mmCIF entry with sequence, helices, sheets and N, C-alpha, C, O atoms, coordinates in Angstrom:
data_MODEL
# 
_entry.id   MODEL 
# 
_entity.id                         1 
_entity.type                       polymer 
_entity.pdbx_number_of_molecules   1 
# 
_entity_poly.entity_id                      1 
_entity_poly.type                           'polypeptide(L)' 
_entity_poly.nstd_linkage                   no 
_entity_poly.nstd_monomer                   no 
_entity_poly.pdbx_seq_one_letter_code       
;(UNK)(UNK)(UNK)(UNK)(UNK)(UNK)(UNK)(UNK)(UNK)(UNK)(UNK)(UNK)(UNK)(UNK)(UNK)(UNK)
(UNK)(UNK)(UNK)(UNK)(UNK)(UNK)(UNK)(UNK)(UNK)(UNK)(UNK)(UNK)(UNK)(UNK)(UNK)(UNK)
(UNK)(UNK)(UNK)(UNK)(UNK)(UNK)(UNK)(UNK)(UNK)(UNK)(UNK)(UNK)(UNK)(UNK)(UNK)(UNK)
(UNK)
;
_entity_poly.pdbx_seq_one_letter_code_can   XXXXXXXXXXXXXXXXXXXXXXXXXXXXXXXXXXXXXXXXXXXXXXXXX 
_entity_poly.pdbx_strand_id                 A 
# 
loop_
_entity_poly_seq.entity_id 
_entity_poly_seq.num 
_entity_poly_seq.mon_id 
_entity_poly_seq.hetero 
1 1  UNK n 
1 2  UNK n 
1 3  UNK n 
1 4  UNK n 
1 5  UNK n 
1 6  UNK n 
1 7  UNK n 
1 8  UNK n 
1 9  UNK n 
1 10 UNK n 
1 11 UNK n 
1 12 UNK n 
1 13 UNK n 
1 14 UNK n 
1 15 UNK n 
1 16 UNK n 
1 17 UNK n 
1 18 UNK n 
1 19 UNK n 
1 20 UNK n 
1 21 UNK n 
1 22 UNK n 
1 23 UNK n 
1 24 UNK n 
1 25 UNK n 
1 26 UNK n 
1 27 UNK n 
1 28 UNK n 
1 29 UNK n 
1 30 UNK n 
1 31 UNK n 
1 32 UNK n 
1 33 UNK n 
1 34 UNK n 
1 35 UNK n 
1 36 UNK n 
1 37 UNK n 
1 38 UNK n 
1 39 UNK n 
1 40 UNK n 
1 41 UNK n 
1 42 UNK n 
1 43 UNK n 
1 44 UNK n 
1 45 UNK n 
1 46 UNK n 
1 47 UNK n 
1 48 UNK n 
1 49 UNK n 
# 
_struct_asym.id          A 
_struct_asym.entity_id   1 
# 
loop_
_struct_conf.conf_type_id 
_struct_conf.id 
_struct_conf.pdbx_PDB_helix_id 
_struct_conf.beg_label_comp_id 
_struct_conf.beg_label_asym_id 
_struct_conf.beg_label_seq_id 
_struct_conf.pdbx_beg_PDB_ins_code 
_struct_conf.end_label_comp_id 
_struct_conf.end_label_asym_id 
_struct_conf.end_label_seq_id 
_struct_conf.pdbx_end_PDB_ins_code 
_struct_conf.beg_auth_comp_id 
_struct_conf.beg_auth_asym_id 
_struct_conf.beg_auth_seq_id 
_struct_conf.end_auth_comp_id 
_struct_conf.end_auth_asym_id 
_struct_conf.end_auth_seq_id 
_struct_conf.pdbx_PDB_helix_class 
_struct_conf.details 
_struct_conf.pdbx_PDB_helix_length 
HELX_P HELX_P1 AA1 UNK A 2  ? UNK A 22 ? UNK A 2  UNK A 22 1 ? 21 
HELX_P HELX_P2 AA2 UNK A 26 ? UNK A 46 ? UNK A 26 UNK A 46 1 ? 21 
# 
_struct_conf_type.id          HELX_P 
_struct_conf_type.criteria    ? 
_struct_conf_type.reference   ? 
# 
loop_
_atom_site.group_PDB 
_atom_site.id 
_atom_site.type_symbol 
_atom_site.label_atom_id 
_atom_site.label_alt_id 
_atom_site.label_comp_id 
_atom_site.label_asym_id 
_atom_site.label_entity_id 
_atom_site.label_seq_id 
_atom_site.pdbx_PDB_ins_code 
_atom_site.Cartn_x 
_atom_site.Cartn_y 
_atom_site.Cartn_z 
_atom_site.occupancy 
_atom_site.B_iso_or_equiv 
_atom_site.pdbx_formal_charge 
_atom_site.auth_seq_id 
_atom_site.auth_comp_id 
_atom_site.auth_asym_id 
_atom_site.auth_atom_id 
_atom_site.pdbx_PDB_model_num 
ATOM 1   N N  . UNK A 1 1  ? 32.024 -82.292 23.014 1.00 0.00 ? 1  UNK A N  1 
ATOM 2   C CA . UNK A 1 1  ? 32.674 -81.050 23.459 1.00 0.00 ? 1  UNK A CA 1 
ATOM 3   C C  . UNK A 1 1  ? 32.233 -79.974 22.487 1.00 0.00 ? 1  UNK A C  1 
ATOM 4   O O  . UNK A 1 1  ? 31.904 -78.909 23.011 1.00 0.00 ? 1  UNK A O  1 
ATOM 5   N N  . UNK A 1 2  ? 32.166 -80.054 21.203 1.00 0.00 ? 2  UNK A N  1 
ATOM 6   C CA . UNK A 1 2  ? 31.804 -79.104 20.331 1.00 0.00 ? 2  UNK A CA 1 
ATOM 7   C C  . UNK A 1 2  ? 30.394 -78.697 20.623 1.00 0.00 ? 2  UNK A C  1 
ATOM 8   O O  . UNK A 1 2  ? 30.087 -77.505 20.604 1.00 0.00 ? 2  UNK A O  1 
ATOM 9   N N  . UNK A 1 3  ? 29.513 -79.646 20.894 1.00 0.00 ? 3  UNK A N  1 
ATOM 10  C CA . UNK A 1 3  ? 28.017 -79.425 21.179 1.00 0.00 ? 3  UNK A CA 1 
ATOM 11  C C  . UNK A 1 3  ? 27.937 -78.506 22.336 1.00 0.00 ? 3  UNK A C  1 
ATOM 12  O O  . UNK A 1 3  ? 27.218 -77.510 22.251 1.00 0.00 ? 3  UNK A O  1 
ATOM 13  N N  . UNK A 1 4  ? 28.619 -78.756 23.418 1.00 0.00 ? 4  UNK A N  1 
ATOM 14  C CA . UNK A 1 4  ? 28.604 -77.888 24.635 1.00 0.00 ? 4  UNK A CA 1 
ATOM 15  C C  . UNK A 1 4  ? 29.044 -76.476 24.277 1.00 0.00 ? 4  UNK A C  1 
ATOM 16  O O  . UNK A 1 4  ? 28.428 -75.516 24.740 1.00 0.00 ? 4  UNK A O  1 
ATOM 17  N N  . UNK A 1 5  ? 30.047 -76.322 23.499 1.00 0.00 ? 5  UNK A N  1 
ATOM 18  C CA . UNK A 1 5  ? 30.555 -75.098 23.171 1.00 0.00 ? 5  UNK A CA 1 
ATOM 19  C C  . UNK A 1 5  ? 29.550 -74.384 22.336 1.00 0.00 ? 5  UNK A C  1 
ATOM 20  O O  . UNK A 1 5  ? 29.411 -73.180 22.551 1.00 0.00 ? 5  UNK A O  1 
ATOM 21  N N  . UNK A 1 6  ? 28.820 -74.963 21.402 1.00 0.00 ? 6  UNK A N  1 
ATOM 22  C CA . UNK A 1 6  ? 27.770 -74.404 20.652 1.00 0.00 ? 6  UNK A CA 1 
ATOM 23  C C  . UNK A 1 6  ? 26.609 -73.861 21.598 1.00 0.00 ? 6  UNK A C  1 
ATOM 24  O O  . UNK A 1 6  ? 26.054 -72.780 21.402 1.00 0.00 ? 6  UNK A O  1 
ATOM 25  N N  . UNK A 1 7  ? 26.306 -74.719 22.634 1.00 0.00 ? 7  UNK A N  1 
ATOM 26  C CA . UNK A 1 7  ? 25.219 -74.347 23.584 1.00 0.00 ? 7  UNK A CA 1 
ATOM 27  C C  . UNK A 1 7  ? 25.607 -73.137 24.378 1.00 0.00 ? 7  UNK A C  1 
ATOM 28  O O  . UNK A 1 7  ? 24.808 -72.219 24.563 1.00 0.00 ? 7  UNK A O  1 
ATOM 29  N N  . UNK A 1 8  ? 26.935 -73.128 24.890 1.00 0.00 ? 8  UNK A N  1 
ATOM 30  C CA . UNK A 1 8  ? 27.340 -71.993 25.614 1.00 0.00 ? 8  UNK A CA 1 
ATOM 31  C C  . UNK A 1 8  ? 27.304 -70.690 24.670 1.00 0.00 ? 8  UNK A C  1 
ATOM 32  O O  . UNK A 1 8  ? 26.866 -69.615 25.080 1.00 0.00 ? 8  UNK A O  1 
ATOM 33  N N  . UNK A 1 9  ? 27.786 -70.874 23.415 1.00 0.00 ? 9  UNK A N  1 
ATOM 34  C CA . UNK A 1 9  ? 27.672 -69.677 22.434 1.00 0.00 ? 9  UNK A CA 1 
ATOM 35  C C  . UNK A 1 9  ? 26.281 -69.249 22.314 1.00 0.00 ? 9  UNK A C  1 
ATOM 36  O O  . UNK A 1 9  ? 25.990 -68.054 22.259 1.00 0.00 ? 9  UNK A O  1 
ATOM 37  N N  . UNK A 1 10 ? 25.384 -70.214 22.272 1.00 0.00 ? 10 UNK A N  1 
ATOM 38  C CA . UNK A 1 10 ? 23.932 -69.802 22.041 1.00 0.00 ? 10 UNK A CA 1 
ATOM 39  C C  . UNK A 1 10 ? 23.400 -68.906 23.293 1.00 0.00 ? 10 UNK A C  1 
ATOM 40  O O  . UNK A 1 10 ? 22.735 -67.885 23.119 1.00 0.00 ? 10 UNK A O  1 
ATOM 41  N N  . UNK A 1 11 ? 23.754 -69.383 24.524 1.00 0.00 ? 11 UNK A N  1 
ATOM 42  C CA . UNK A 1 11 ? 23.333 -68.672 25.716 1.00 0.00 ? 11 UNK A CA 1 
ATOM 43  C C  . UNK A 1 11 ? 23.972 -67.258 25.674 1.00 0.00 ? 11 UNK A C  1 
ATOM 44  O O  . UNK A 1 11 ? 23.348 -66.246 25.993 1.00 0.00 ? 11 UNK A O  1 
ATOM 45  N N  . UNK A 1 12 ? 25.253 -67.262 25.258 1.00 0.00 ? 12 UNK A N  1 
ATOM 46  C CA . UNK A 1 12 ? 26.009 -65.976 25.336 1.00 0.00 ? 12 UNK A CA 1 
ATOM 47  C C  . UNK A 1 12 ? 25.353 -65.037 24.212 1.00 0.00 ? 12 UNK A C  1 
ATOM 48  O O  . UNK A 1 12 ? 25.222 -63.846 24.491 1.00 0.00 ? 12 UNK A O  1 
ATOM 49  N N  . UNK A 1 13 ? 25.003 -65.426 23.164 1.00 0.00 ? 13 UNK A N  1 
ATOM 50  C CA . UNK A 1 13 ? 24.354 -64.562 22.134 1.00 0.00 ? 13 UNK A CA 1 
ATOM 51  C C  . UNK A 1 13 ? 22.900 -64.114 22.575 1.00 0.00 ? 13 UNK A C  1 
ATOM 52  O O  . UNK A 1 13 ? 22.472 -62.987 22.327 1.00 0.00 ? 13 UNK A O  1 
ATOM 53  N N  . UNK A 1 14 ? 22.201 -65.046 23.224 1.00 0.00 ? 14 UNK A N  1 
ATOM 54  C CA . UNK A 1 14 ? 20.936 -64.483 23.831 1.00 0.00 ? 14 UNK A CA 1 
ATOM 55  C C  . UNK A 1 14 ? 21.051 -63.544 24.840 1.00 0.00 ? 14 UNK A C  1 
ATOM 56  O O  . UNK A 1 14 ? 20.230 -62.630 24.913 1.00 0.00 ? 14 UNK A O  1 
ATOM 57  N N  . UNK A 1 15 ? 22.078 -63.661 25.728 1.00 0.00 ? 15 UNK A N  1 
ATOM 58  C CA . UNK A 1 15 ? 22.309 -62.659 26.686 1.00 0.00 ? 15 UNK A CA 1 
ATOM 59  C C  . UNK A 1 15 ? 22.740 -61.278 26.132 1.00 0.00 ? 15 UNK A C  1 
ATOM 60  O O  . UNK A 1 15 ? 22.343 -60.235 26.651 1.00 0.00 ? 15 UNK A O  1 
ATOM 61  N N  . UNK A 1 16 ? 23.551 -61.306 25.081 1.00 0.00 ? 16 UNK A N  1 
ATOM 62  C CA . UNK A 1 16 ? 23.896 -60.144 24.292 1.00 0.00 ? 16 UNK A CA 1 
ATOM 63  C C  . UNK A 1 16 ? 22.668 -59.458 23.711 1.00 0.00 ? 16 UNK A C  1 
ATOM 64  O O  . UNK A 1 16 ? 22.465 -58.248 23.803 1.00 0.00 ? 16 UNK A O  1 
ATOM 65  N N  . UNK A 1 17 ? 21.831 -60.369 23.078 1.00 0.00 ? 17 UNK A N  1 
ATOM 66  C CA . UNK A 1 17 ? 20.665 -59.872 22.447 1.00 0.00 ? 17 UNK A CA 1 
ATOM 67  C C  . UNK A 1 17 ? 19.734 -59.119 23.415 1.00 0.00 ? 17 UNK A C  1 
ATOM 68  O O  . UNK A 1 17 ? 19.283 -58.008 23.137 1.00 0.00 ? 17 UNK A O  1 
ATOM 69  N N  . UNK A 1 18 ? 19.461 -59.775 24.576 1.00 0.00 ? 18 UNK A N  1 
ATOM 70  C CA . UNK A 1 18 ? 18.609 -59.093 25.579 1.00 0.00 ? 18 UNK A CA 1 
ATOM 71  C C  . UNK A 1 18 ? 19.256 -57.755 26.036 1.00 0.00 ? 18 UNK A C  1 
ATOM 72  O O  . UNK A 1 18 ? 18.607 -56.726 26.221 1.00 0.00 ? 18 UNK A O  1 
ATOM 73  N N  . UNK A 1 19 ? 20.567 -57.870 26.195 1.00 0.00 ? 19 UNK A N  1 
ATOM 74  C CA . UNK A 1 19 ? 21.266 -56.608 26.596 1.00 0.00 ? 19 UNK A CA 1 
ATOM 75  C C  . UNK A 1 19 ? 21.131 -55.415 25.643 1.00 0.00 ? 19 UNK A C  1 
ATOM 76  O O  . UNK A 1 19 ? 20.951 -54.271 26.059 1.00 0.00 ? 19 UNK A O  1 
ATOM 77  N N  . UNK A 1 20 ? 21.222 -55.721 24.397 1.00 0.00 ? 20 UNK A N  1 
ATOM 78  C CA . UNK A 1 20 ? 20.991 -54.827 23.286 1.00 0.00 ? 20 UNK A CA 1 
ATOM 79  C C  . UNK A 1 20 ? 19.670 -54.310 23.341 1.00 0.00 ? 20 UNK A C  1 
ATOM 80  O O  . UNK A 1 20 ? 19.504 -53.096 23.221 1.00 0.00 ? 20 UNK A O  1 
ATOM 81  N N  . UNK A 1 21 ? 18.609 -55.159 23.523 1.00 0.00 ? 21 UNK A N  1 
ATOM 82  C CA . UNK A 1 21 ? 17.231 -54.734 23.616 1.00 0.00 ? 21 UNK A CA 1 
ATOM 83  C C  . UNK A 1 21 ? 16.924 -53.944 24.838 1.00 0.00 ? 21 UNK A C  1 
ATOM 84  O O  . UNK A 1 21 ? 16.037 -53.095 24.752 1.00 0.00 ? 21 UNK A O  1 
ATOM 85  N N  . UNK A 1 22 ? 17.561 -54.121 25.987 1.00 0.00 ? 22 UNK A N  1 
ATOM 86  C CA . UNK A 1 22 ? 17.290 -53.297 27.162 1.00 0.00 ? 22 UNK A CA 1 
ATOM 87  C C  . UNK A 1 22 ? 17.887 -51.934 26.898 1.00 0.00 ? 22 UNK A C  1 
ATOM 88  O O  . UNK A 1 22 ? 17.284 -50.922 27.254 1.00 0.00 ? 22 UNK A O  1 
ATOM 89  N N  . UNK A 1 23 ? 19.003 -51.881 26.314 1.00 0.00 ? 23 UNK A N  1 
ATOM 90  C CA . UNK A 1 23 ? 19.652 -50.536 26.029 1.00 0.00 ? 23 UNK A CA 1 
ATOM 91  C C  . UNK A 1 23 ? 19.037 -49.850 24.836 1.00 0.00 ? 23 UNK A C  1 
ATOM 92  O O  . UNK A 1 23 ? 19.544 -48.795 24.455 1.00 0.00 ? 23 UNK A O  1 
ATOM 93  N N  . UNK A 1 24 ? 17.964 -50.366 24.195 1.00 0.00 ? 24 UNK A N  1 
ATOM 94  C CA . UNK A 1 24 ? 17.258 -49.954 23.057 1.00 0.00 ? 24 UNK A CA 1 
ATOM 95  C C  . UNK A 1 24 ? 18.228 -49.688 21.776 1.00 0.00 ? 24 UNK A C  1 
ATOM 96  O O  . UNK A 1 24 ? 18.117 -48.728 21.013 1.00 0.00 ? 24 UNK A O  1 
ATOM 97  N N  . UNK A 1 25 ? 19.121 -50.636 21.695 1.00 0.00 ? 25 UNK A N  1 
ATOM 98  C CA . UNK A 1 25 ? 20.026 -50.620 20.539 1.00 0.00 ? 25 UNK A CA 1 
ATOM 99  C C  . UNK A 1 25 ? 19.490 -51.625 19.551 1.00 0.00 ? 25 UNK A C  1 
ATOM 100 O O  . UNK A 1 25 ? 20.035 -52.723 19.435 1.00 0.00 ? 25 UNK A O  1 
ATOM 101 N N  . UNK A 1 26 ? 18.480 -51.297 18.867 1.00 0.00 ? 26 UNK A N  1 
ATOM 102 C CA . UNK A 1 26 ? 17.756 -52.296 18.105 1.00 0.00 ? 26 UNK A CA 1 
ATOM 103 C C  . UNK A 1 26 ? 18.532 -52.778 16.852 1.00 0.00 ? 26 UNK A C  1 
ATOM 104 O O  . UNK A 1 26 ? 18.412 -53.921 16.412 1.00 0.00 ? 26 UNK A O  1 
ATOM 105 N N  . UNK A 1 27 ? 19.304 -51.868 16.325 1.00 0.00 ? 27 UNK A N  1 
ATOM 106 C CA . UNK A 1 27 ? 20.236 -52.271 15.155 1.00 0.00 ? 27 UNK A CA 1 
ATOM 107 C C  . UNK A 1 27 ? 21.261 -53.235 15.670 1.00 0.00 ? 27 UNK A C  1 
ATOM 108 O O  . UNK A 1 27 ? 21.572 -54.212 14.989 1.00 0.00 ? 27 UNK A O  1 
ATOM 109 N N  . UNK A 1 28 ? 21.773 -53.016 16.783 1.00 0.00 ? 28 UNK A N  1 
ATOM 110 C CA . UNK A 1 28 ? 22.793 -53.986 17.339 1.00 0.00 ? 28 UNK A CA 1 
ATOM 111 C C  . UNK A 1 28 ? 22.181 -55.346 17.720 1.00 0.00 ? 28 UNK A C  1 
ATOM 112 O O  . UNK A 1 28 ? 22.859 -56.374 17.696 1.00 0.00 ? 28 UNK A O  1 
ATOM 113 N N  . UNK A 1 29 ? 20.825 -55.327 18.087 1.00 0.00 ? 29 UNK A N  1 
ATOM 114 C CA . UNK A 1 29 ? 20.213 -56.614 18.350 1.00 0.00 ? 29 UNK A CA 1 
ATOM 115 C C  . UNK A 1 29 ? 19.851 -57.362 17.044 1.00 0.00 ? 29 UNK A C  1 
ATOM 116 O O  . UNK A 1 29 ? 19.821 -58.592 17.003 1.00 0.00 ? 29 UNK A O  1 
ATOM 117 N N  . UNK A 1 30 ? 19.588 -56.605 16.020 1.00 0.00 ? 30 UNK A N  1 
ATOM 118 C CA . UNK A 1 30 ? 19.274 -57.215 14.744 1.00 0.00 ? 30 UNK A CA 1 
ATOM 119 C C  . UNK A 1 30 ? 20.539 -57.807 14.137 1.00 0.00 ? 30 UNK A C  1 
ATOM 120 O O  . UNK A 1 30 ? 20.461 -58.754 13.354 1.00 0.00 ? 30 UNK A O  1 
ATOM 121 N N  . UNK A 1 31 ? 21.697 -57.270 14.483 1.00 0.00 ? 31 UNK A N  1 
ATOM 122 C CA . UNK A 1 31 ? 22.904 -57.655 13.813 1.00 0.00 ? 31 UNK A CA 1 
ATOM 123 C C  . UNK A 1 31 ? 23.249 -59.112 14.526 1.00 0.00 ? 31 UNK A C  1 
ATOM 124 O O  . UNK A 1 31 ? 23.915 -59.955 13.925 1.00 0.00 ? 31 UNK A O  1 
ATOM 125 N N  . UNK A 1 32 ? 22.814 -59.298 15.659 1.00 0.00 ? 32 UNK A N  1 
ATOM 126 C CA . UNK A 1 32 ? 23.055 -60.615 16.335 1.00 0.00 ? 32 UNK A CA 1 
ATOM 127 C C  . UNK A 1 32 ? 22.166 -61.807 15.842 1.00 0.00 ? 32 UNK A C  1 
ATOM 128 O O  . UNK A 1 32 ? 22.464 -62.952 16.183 1.00 0.00 ? 32 UNK A O  1 
ATOM 129 N N  . UNK A 1 33 ? 21.150 -61.575 15.096 1.00 0.00 ? 33 UNK A N  1 
ATOM 130 C CA . UNK A 1 33 ? 20.323 -62.618 14.677 1.00 0.00 ? 33 UNK A CA 1 
ATOM 131 C C  . UNK A 1 33 ? 20.934 -63.599 13.746 1.00 0.00 ? 33 UNK A C  1 
ATOM 132 O O  . UNK A 1 33 ? 20.682 -64.793 13.908 1.00 0.00 ? 33 UNK A O  1 
ATOM 133 N N  . UNK A 1 34 ? 21.727 -63.202 12.771 1.00 0.00 ? 34 UNK A N  1 
ATOM 134 C CA . UNK A 1 34 ? 22.432 -64.118 11.854 1.00 0.00 ? 34 UNK A CA 1 
ATOM 135 C C  . UNK A 1 34 ? 23.285 -65.135 12.705 1.00 0.00 ? 34 UNK A C  1 
ATOM 136 O O  . UNK A 1 34 ? 23.243 -66.342 12.465 1.00 0.00 ? 34 UNK A O  1 
ATOM 137 N N  . UNK A 1 35 ? 24.029 -64.619 13.668 1.00 0.00 ? 35 UNK A N  1 
ATOM 138 C CA . UNK A 1 35 ? 24.960 -65.291 14.410 1.00 0.00 ? 35 UNK A CA 1 
ATOM 139 C C  . UNK A 1 35 ? 24.171 -66.397 15.244 1.00 0.00 ? 35 UNK A C  1 
ATOM 140 O O  . UNK A 1 35 ? 24.613 -67.541 15.350 1.00 0.00 ? 35 UNK A O  1 
ATOM 141 N N  . UNK A 1 36 ? 22.981 -65.989 15.825 1.00 0.00 ? 36 UNK A N  1 
ATOM 142 C CA . UNK A 1 36 ? 22.177 -66.757 16.576 1.00 0.00 ? 36 UNK A CA 1 
ATOM 143 C C  . UNK A 1 36 ? 21.667 -67.970 15.664 1.00 0.00 ? 36 UNK A C  1 
ATOM 144 O O  . UNK A 1 36 ? 21.660 -69.121 16.099 1.00 0.00 ? 36 UNK A O  1 
ATOM 145 N N  . UNK A 1 37 ? 21.262 -67.660 14.443 1.00 0.00 ? 37 UNK A N  1 
ATOM 146 C CA . UNK A 1 37 ? 20.795 -68.688 13.553 1.00 0.00 ? 37 UNK A CA 1 
ATOM 147 C C  . UNK A 1 37 ? 21.906 -69.685 13.293 1.00 0.00 ? 37 UNK A C  1 
ATOM 148 O O  . UNK A 1 37 ? 21.655 -70.890 13.309 1.00 0.00 ? 37 UNK A O  1 
ATOM 149 N N  . UNK A 1 38 ? 23.170 -69.210 13.045 1.00 0.00 ? 38 UNK A N  1 
ATOM 150 C CA . UNK A 1 38 ? 24.362 -70.047 12.757 1.00 0.00 ? 38 UNK A CA 1 
ATOM 151 C C  . UNK A 1 38 ? 24.503 -71.053 13.986 1.00 0.00 ? 38 UNK A C  1 
ATOM 152 O O  . UNK A 1 38 ? 24.687 -72.254 13.790 1.00 0.00 ? 38 UNK A O  1 
ATOM 153 N N  . UNK A 1 39 ? 24.407 -70.503 15.265 1.00 0.00 ? 39 UNK A N  1 
ATOM 154 C CA . UNK A 1 39 ? 24.617 -71.281 16.423 1.00 0.00 ? 39 UNK A CA 1 
ATOM 155 C C  . UNK A 1 39 ? 23.509 -72.391 16.498 1.00 0.00 ? 39 UNK A C  1 
ATOM 156 O O  . UNK A 1 39 ? 23.784 -73.535 16.859 1.00 0.00 ? 39 UNK A O  1 
ATOM 157 N N  . UNK A 1 40 ? 22.246 -71.999 16.139 1.00 0.00 ? 40 UNK A N  1 
ATOM 158 C CA . UNK A 1 40 ? 21.211 -72.935 16.213 1.00 0.00 ? 40 UNK A CA 1 
ATOM 159 C C  . UNK A 1 40 ? 21.467 -73.970 15.182 1.00 0.00 ? 40 UNK A C  1 
ATOM 160 O O  . UNK A 1 40 ? 21.199 -75.121 15.524 1.00 0.00 ? 40 UNK A O  1 
ATOM 161 N N  . UNK A 1 41 ? 21.915 -73.793 14.036 1.00 0.00 ? 41 UNK A N  1 
ATOM 162 C CA . UNK A 1 41 ? 22.262 -74.800 12.960 1.00 0.00 ? 41 UNK A CA 1 
ATOM 163 C C  . UNK A 1 41 ? 23.485 -75.591 13.531 1.00 0.00 ? 41 UNK A C  1 
ATOM 164 O O  . UNK A 1 41 ? 23.575 -76.786 13.247 1.00 0.00 ? 41 UNK A O  1 
ATOM 165 N N  . UNK A 1 42 ? 24.344 -75.053 14.246 1.00 0.00 ? 42 UNK A N  1 
ATOM 166 C CA . UNK A 1 42 ? 25.491 -75.865 14.822 1.00 0.00 ? 42 UNK A CA 1 
ATOM 167 C C  . UNK A 1 42 ? 24.996 -76.875 15.785 1.00 0.00 ? 42 UNK A C  1 
ATOM 168 O O  . UNK A 1 42 ? 25.392 -78.040 15.777 1.00 0.00 ? 42 UNK A O  1 
ATOM 169 N N  . UNK A 1 43 ? 24.112 -76.400 16.624 1.00 0.00 ? 43 UNK A N  1 
ATOM 170 C CA . UNK A 1 43 ? 23.545 -77.150 17.760 1.00 0.00 ? 43 UNK A CA 1 
ATOM 171 C C  . UNK A 1 43 ? 22.756 -78.314 17.079 1.00 0.00 ? 43 UNK A C  1 
ATOM 172 O O  . UNK A 1 43 ? 22.833 -79.464 17.510 1.00 0.00 ? 43 UNK A O  1 
ATOM 173 N N  . UNK A 1 44 ? 22.014 -77.981 16.030 1.00 0.00 ? 44 UNK A N  1 
ATOM 174 C CA . UNK A 1 44 ? 21.258 -79.064 15.291 1.00 0.00 ? 44 UNK A CA 1 
ATOM 175 C C  . UNK A 1 44 ? 22.189 -80.124 14.744 1.00 0.00 ? 44 UNK A C  1 
ATOM 176 O O  . UNK A 1 44 ? 22.020 -81.324 14.957 1.00 0.00 ? 44 UNK A O  1 
ATOM 177 N N  . UNK A 1 45 ? 23.176 -79.623 14.032 1.00 0.00 ? 45 UNK A N  1 
ATOM 178 C CA . UNK A 1 45 ? 24.089 -80.637 13.376 1.00 0.00 ? 45 UNK A CA 1 
ATOM 179 C C  . UNK A 1 45 ? 24.871 -81.355 14.442 1.00 0.00 ? 45 UNK A C  1 
ATOM 180 O O  . UNK A 1 45 ? 25.186 -82.524 14.223 1.00 0.00 ? 45 UNK A O  1 
ATOM 181 N N  . UNK A 1 46 ? 25.213 -80.785 15.560 1.00 0.00 ? 46 UNK A N  1 
ATOM 182 C CA . UNK A 1 46 ? 26.148 -81.490 16.517 1.00 0.00 ? 46 UNK A CA 1 
ATOM 183 C C  . UNK A 1 46 ? 25.350 -82.417 17.481 1.00 0.00 ? 46 UNK A C  1 
ATOM 184 O O  . UNK A 1 46 ? 25.900 -83.285 18.160 1.00 0.00 ? 46 UNK A O  1 
ATOM 185 N N  . UNK A 1 47 ? 24.018 -82.170 17.490 1.00 0.00 ? 47 UNK A N  1 
ATOM 186 C CA . UNK A 1 47 ? 23.180 -83.006 18.482 1.00 0.00 ? 47 UNK A CA 1 
ATOM 187 C C  . UNK A 1 47 ? 23.192 -84.494 18.074 1.00 0.00 ? 47 UNK A C  1 
ATOM 188 O O  . UNK A 1 47 ? 23.163 -84.866 16.901 1.00 0.00 ? 47 UNK A O  1 
ATOM 189 N N  . UNK A 1 48 ? 23.237 -85.279 19.105 1.00 0.00 ? 48 UNK A N  1 
ATOM 190 C CA . UNK A 1 48 ? 23.039 -86.715 18.855 1.00 0.00 ? 48 UNK A CA 1 
ATOM 191 C C  . UNK A 1 48 ? 21.573 -87.070 18.573 1.00 0.00 ? 48 UNK A C  1 
ATOM 192 O O  . UNK A 1 48 ? 20.711 -86.861 19.427 1.00 0.00 ? 48 UNK A O  1 
ATOM 193 N N  . UNK A 1 49 ? 21.311 -87.564 17.471 1.00 0.00 ? 49 UNK A N  1 
ATOM 194 C CA . UNK A 1 49 ? 19.921 -87.896 17.045 1.00 0.00 ? 49 UNK A CA 1 
ATOM 195 C C  . UNK A 1 49 ? 19.479 -89.244 17.535 1.00 0.00 ? 49 UNK A C  1 
ATOM 196 O O  . UNK A 1 49 ? 18.353 -89.660 17.264 1.00 0.00 ? 49 UNK A O  1 
# 
């Protein structure tokens, strides 16, 4: 369940990132990168190997 939550969070952050890029708010898009890296780490840890 936590894995699926992390995947949904990753998709959400990607959507927010592209929305910031489309609106040309590059500082806002850059602020989302650490959160996306945290979600990637969570997906890696929670994935069944």
